[in-house]
N, C-alpha and C positions, 0 to 999 in steps of 0.2 A: 504493500500499500504506499509506504513512504518512498519507495523507489519510483512509482508512478507519479507521485506529486512532484518529485525532483525533476522528472523528464517533462513535465507539463510546461514549465517555463522556457525550456529549451526549444520545445515544439513551436510555441507562440512566437519566440524570438526568430526562429528559423522562418516561419511563415511571413513574418514581417519584412524580414531581409529579402525574401524571394518576391514579395509584392513590389518593394523598392526596385528590385532588379528588373522586373517585367515593365515597370513605369519607364525606367531609363532606356530599355531596349525599344519600347514603343516610340519614345521621343526620338531615338536616333533613327528609326525607320521613317518617321514623318518628316524628319529633316532632310534625309536622303531623298525622298520622293519629291519633296518641294524644290530641292536644288536641282534635281534632274528634270523636273517639268519646266523649270525657269530656263535651263539651258537649252531645252529642245525648242520651246516656243519662242525664244529670243531670235533665232536663226531664221524664222519664217515670217514673211511679210503677209499681212492679212490683205486679200484680194478685195477689190471694190467694184461696185456695179453702177454704171451711169446709164440713165433713162433718156432715150431720145424720143420725142413725140413729133407731131406734124401740125402745121397750121394750114388747113384747107383753104382758108380765106385767101391768104397770101401765096399759097403753094411753096411752103418753106418747111425745112426740117428745123426742129427747135430742141437744143440749140444746133445751129448749122455746123458748128465744129466743136468737137470734144478732144481733150488730151487726157490719155491714160498711161498706164504702165503695164509692160508685159505681165500677164496673169490676171489682168482686170477684164470685166465683161461689160458689154454695151448691150443694152436691152432696148429694142425697138418696140414701142407699145403705144397703140391708139385704138380707140373704140367709138363706134358710132359716128364716124366721120361722113361728110356729104359726098366726098369722093373716095375712089379706092386707091390705095398707095402700096408701095413696097420699098424695099431698101436692098440694093444689089450692088456689091463691089465691083469697081471697074476691072480690078485684078483677079476677079473671081474667088476671093478669099471667103466671102460669105454671101448668102442669098436668102432673103425672107420668104421667098416663093412668089406666087402670084399676087398681083395687087388685090387688096381687100380693104373694106372699111374698118375691119377689126383684125388687128395684128398684135401678137405677142410672141416676139422672137428675140432670142438671146444669143450672143455669140462671145466666146472667151478667146481673147488674144493671147495664145500660148507663147512661150519663150521662143524667141527666134523670128517674131512677126513685127518686130520694131520697124517703125518707118511711117510714112503718111499714106493713108488709105483713102480714096475717094469713092463715094458711092452715090448712086442716084435713084431717084423714083422713075421707073421705066416709063409709065404713061405720062409723066410730066417733066421729063429731062429736058425738052426742047424750051420749057417755060422757065427754066433755071432752078428746078427743084433738085439740088444736089447737096451733098454733105461731106464731111472730112472727119476722119478719125486719125489722131496723131498718137502713135504708140511710142513711148520712150522706153529705152532698154532698162531692164530691171536692175536694181543695185547689185554690185558685185557680190555682197554678203548673202543676198538672197538667190543668187543664180546657182542652181545645181551643177556642180563640176563633175565630169566623168572620172572615175578612179583610174589611176594608171594601170596599164596592163603589163604583165610579165611577158618575157619572149615566148613562153609556152601558151600565151592566150588567157591565162588566169589573172583575174583582177586582184591587185594587192591594196589593202586599205592603208591610209596614211596614219601617222601617229596622232593627228589631231582629232581622230575620230574617237580613240580609246583613251588618251591620256586623262581628259576630264573625268571620265567615269572611273578610271583606275584610282584617281585621288579620292573620289568619294567612297570607293570600297575600302581603301586603306583607313579613312577616318572612321568608317563604320566598324571595321575590324578592331581598331584600337579601342573604340568605346566599348565594344562587346568584351575584350580581354580585361579592360579596367573593371567593368561590372562583375565579371566572373571572379576576378582576383578580390575585390571587395566582399563578395558573397562568401567565398571560401574563408577569407580572413575573419569576417564577423562570425561566421558559424564556429570557426576554431576558437575564437575567444569566448563564445557562449559555452562551448564544451569545458574550457579551462576554468571558466568562472564556476561552473556546476561542481567540478571536482576540486575540492580544496578543504580548508578547515570545515569541520561540520558536515562533510560529505558522507558518502556511504562507506567509504574505507575507514573513516573516523569512527563512525558509528559501530562498525563491526568490530573495531579494536577495543571498544570500551568493555564489553563483556570479557574478554581475554585478560584485561588488566584486573578485573575484579576477582577473577579466579586465581 
């Protein structure tokens, strides 16, 4: 009975240390995920969408000229117009289809389509219903670069791809080692504290002295 009572504080202390260990590990994992997510999202630019409508009264696109970046989208949208219209690129890059009073057509200018693209409304081209899309090159940091190939045709990854993640793994490993060390040390101190003056050995020695 006395032995069980002595082991009970040790069990409570061990559970307390285990709880603190799990809290620290959870914090380390959350920190790792947050840093990884930040590193990934910072390298990608958010694409935008520009809407172009029509002015049937003056037979004009509105706006007549738009400037975007590679990866952005131009949406040609109009509904219930008096006259039918369409949007067709002169270089054949995009085509909204047959002229219609209701059009909802979107085209994304992928990487490599930078430049000036003129388009027309086929039924009203002679009346000056033309538009321009100016596509600027994407920033160098956002442009995906092909990985270098080895002589055998296999692609090799650069150091920039794995160095940041390797650093995060090292930090997480250090935190894990420190937490385990503290857990083991605290548990050992608890055991030493329980075995001392007034412990089970001392109690057992008392009857012998009496004999």
